[in-house]
Every structure is written in structure tokens, then in C-alpha cells.
C-alpha positions, 0 to 999 in steps of 0.5 A: 192091277195093271198089265204090262208090256215089256219096256216100262219093267225094264227101263223102271227096273234099271233105274230102280224105280220098280217099286213105284208099280206094287205101290199104285197097282198092288199087282202086275201082270205080264203075259209069258211073252212079255216075260221073255222078252224081259229076262232076254236068256243069254243077255243078263241085264242089271235089272235081271235080279230085280224083276225075277225079285218081283216076280217072287210077290208082286209081278204075275206072269199070267197065261193068256187065255185061247179066246184072247191068244186068238185076238192076240193073234188077229191084232199083229195081223192087223196091225204093226205088233209085236207078241208082247204088245199083242199078247198084253192088250190081249190081257188087259181085255180079258182082265179089264184091266189098265195096260203099261206100255211105252209104245205109240202105235200099240197105244192107240190099238189099245185106246181104240179097243177101249183100254185104258193104257198108261205110258211110263211117265204117266207112272210116275206123274200117278204116283207124285200126284197120290203122293207115293213120290215127291216132287222132286223124286218123280223128276229125278225119275223120269231124268232116270227114265230119259238117262237109261234110254227110254225115249221120250218126246221133247216138247212132252219131256219139258211139259212133264216136268214144268207139271212136276215143278220146274226143268231145273235140279 
């Protein structure tokens, strides 16, 4: 199981790589604030359908317990976090599971809280390492994510592509 923030879900769904998540983690949990962000009422995106389908099987919207909601509110007051990020961190703490998010400040804060944050690209690398994706598929997934708008520093992107067997294709 892993708790996810909105950005990784949106980018993975937009690029048709969302199906990697249940193969790695079986269940993905999101707080309601993240689910609202993902669905963005009134702005139906291409990826909305696949996210709604996932919510019928392996993607669970889970209410944040009262104690965790108080922690989330405190996080938002002390750190520049959005509602979804703060709730995802608080829920991951409650469930004692890893966290999937791409915001640098939120990832650093989650680490300070003792959580195991994962970037979207690290999920692709993990899937390749476990044999879920071939190196070619993983390179394609990373490139698709970048083309879909996932921002990755150039030096990090080059290291990822090198780790997956080269930059050329």
C-alpha cells in the first residue's frame, strides 16, 4: 500500500502508465482533498476516466482521521504545503506506509517526518527493477511523463535514463 498525492496520479494516468501502481503496491490510498484535486470538477481531463476506473478497484479514497486532520492543519501552518499534500503526509503517517509525491518541499518535509516519499520517476525505476517494466518500457514511461508535463531537472533526467540503459532511442 502507498498513499499518493495528486500530481503523480495525474501524470501516470495522462501517460497511460497508471497501471504500474497496483502492480507495485496493490492498493493506492488518497485523502479526499487529493481526490478532489485529481478530478477537478468542471475540467474533465483525458485522464479522468482511467482514474475513476481505478477508484472502482485498487485506488481508495480514505477519510483522514481526526487526529491526522489536526496534524495536517499544523503542517499547512508551518510549511508551504497544499491541502492535498498535507493530508497525504498525515494519512501516510497514520497508516505507516510510503508516500508518492513530486513536490520537493513536501518530499523534504515527509522525510523529516520519518516517511518514505517516492517520486513518480522512482516508481518507474522500482517497476523496472522488479521486472514489471522492461528497461525500454521504463525509458519510454519516463519520456512520456516528461512530455506530459512532469518537470524533472535535466541532470536528474539524464541520471535516470542512464540507469535505465542509456539516453538514446
